[in-house]
C-alpha positions in Angstrom: 0.0 0.0 0.0 1.1 3.5 -0.7 2.5 5.3 2.4 -0.6 7.4 3.0 -0.8 10.0 5.8 -2.3 8.8 9.1 -5.4 10.9 8.4 -6.0 9.2 5.1 -5.3 5.7 6.6 -7.8 6.5 9.3 -10.5 7.3 6.7 -9.6 4.2 4.6 -10.2 2.1 7.7 -13.4 3.9 8.6 -14.8 3.5 5.1 -13.7 -0.1 4.8 -15.4 -1.0 8.1 -18.6 0.8 7.2 -18.2 3.4 10.0 -18.1 6.2 7.4 -20.1 6.2 4.2 -18.5 5.3 0.8 -19.0 7.8 -2.0 -19.6 6.2 -5.3 -18.5 9.2 -7.3 -15.0 9.2 -5.7 -13.3 11.0 -8.6 -15.8 13.9 -8.4 -15.4 14.0 -4.7 -11.6 14.1 -5.0 -11.7 16.9 -7.7 -14.0 19.0 -5.5 -11.7 18.5 -2.4 -8.6 19.3 -4.4 -10.2 22.4 -6.0 -11.3 23.6 -2.5 -7.6 23.4 -1.4 -6.4 25.1 -4.6 -8.9 28.0 -4.0 -7.9 28.5 -0.4 -5.7 31.6 -0.4 -4.7 31.0 3.3 -2.7 27.9 2.3 0.9 28.1 0.9 1.1 28.5 -2.8 3.0 25.2 -3.4 0.2 23.3 -1.6 -2.5 25.1 -3.7 -0.5 24.4 -6.9 -0.1 20.8 -6.1 -3.8 20.4 -5.5 -4.7 22.3 -8.7 -2.4 20.2 -10.7 -3.9 17.0 -9.3 -7.4 18.2 -9.8 -6.7 19.2 -13.4 -5.2 15.8 -14.2 -8.3 14.1 -12.8 -10.6 16.3 -14.8 -8.7 15.5 -18.0 -8.3 11.8 -17.2 -10.3 9.2 -19.2 -11.9 7.9 -16.0 -15.5 8.9 -15.4 -17.7 8.5 -12.4 -20.9 6.7 -13.2 
């Protein structure tokens, strides 16, 4: 498994166990979360740029939520 942050691992465990709801449109959820980070002017520019780059790549990917 990729070395995810402890926060991400916690949510993986919660979703896997059913304690937190699974979102079927996970790509759209990720794009929205990344775009929120990119738009947050209180965060460092490198964090915002990384989030925007990841969101843009997901938008342009050939994977679609259905």
